[in-house]
C-alpha positions as CSV (number, residue, x, y, z in Angstrom):
1,M,76.4,99.8,156.0
2,N,72.6,99.8,155.8
3,M,71.3,101.2,152.6
4,R,67.6,100.8,153.0
5,Q,65.5,104.1,152.8
6,Q,68.5,106.2,153.4
7,L,69.6,109.7,152.0
8,F,72.9,110.1,150.3
9,S,74.9,113.3,149.4
10,E,76.7,113.6,146.0
11,K,80.2,112.5,147.6
12,E,78.4,109.6,149.1
13,L,76.8,108.8,145.7
14,A,80.0,109.0,143.9
15,A,81.8,106.5,146.3
16,L,78.9,104.0,145.9
17,A,79.1,104.3,141.7
18,K,83.0,103.7,142.3
19,K,82.4,100.7,144.8
20,F,79.6,99.0,142.8
21,R,81.6,99.4,139.7
22,E,84.6,98.0,141.3
23,Q,82.8,95.3,143.0
24,S,81.2,94.2,139.3
25,G,84.8,93.4,138.0
26,K,84.3,96.2,135.7
27,N,87.0,99.2,134.7
28,K,86.0,102.6,134.0
29,S,87.0,101.8,130.2
30,E,84.4,99.0,130.0
31,V,81.6,101.2,131.9
32,A,82.2,103.9,129.9
33,R,81.7,102.0,126.6
34,E,78.6,100.1,128.0
35,L,76.9,103.4,129.5
36,G,77.7,105.2,126.0
37,V,80.1,107.8,127.9
38,H,83.7,108.9,127.9
39,R,86.0,107.0,130.3
40,A,87.0,110.7,131.6
41,T,83.1,111.4,132.4
42,V,83.1,108.2,134.5
43,S,86.1,109.2,136.4
44,A,84.8,112.4,137.1
45,A,81.6,111.0,138.3
46,E,83.4,108.6,140.8
47,E,86.0,111.2,142.0
48,R,84.8,114.8,141.8
49,P,81.4,115.0,143.5
50,E,81.4,118.6,143.3
51,L,80.6,118.2,139.4
52,S,77.0,118.0,138.4
53,L,77.0,114.0,137.4
54,T,74.3,112.7,139.4
55,K,72.3,110.8,136.6
56,L,75.4,109.2,135.5
57,R,76.3,108.1,139.2
58,L,72.7,106.8,139.5
59,R,73.2,105.1,136.1
60,I,76.2,103.3,137.7
61,I,74.8,102.4,141.0
62,E,71.4,100.8,139.3
63,T,73.5,99.1,136.6
64,Y,76.3,97.5,138.8
65,S,74.3,97.0,142.0
66,S,71.1,95.5,143.2
67,F,69.7,98.7,144.0
68,K,67.2,101.1,142.6
69,V,68.0,104.7,143.4
70,E,64.8,106.7,144.2
71,G,64.7,110.8,144.1
72,P,65.6,113.2,143.8
73,L,65.4,114.9,147.1
74,Y,66.0,118.4,148.0
75,L,66.1,119.9,151.5
76,L,64.9,123.6,151.8
77,T,66.0,125.5,154.7
78,K,65.1,129.2,155.7
79,R,68.0,131.5,155.5
80,S,69.0,133.4,158.5
81,T,68.6,137.0,158.1
């Protein structure tokens, strides 16, 4: 997957956070301790993209990968009447 200049959904960010945490060799408890959150919050950030945990997902990605996340970017579309 080429991740240069690509937009990601919350579901994709959650999957990337999990992927990079696992690649770093850290378990959820270690990440929680290092980032100052509860283990359950790390789990929710990785497994429940419908929850508003974007900032934590971005912190996990930036801490445990070589990527910097730039954004946010929101798409506005005209409602049909």
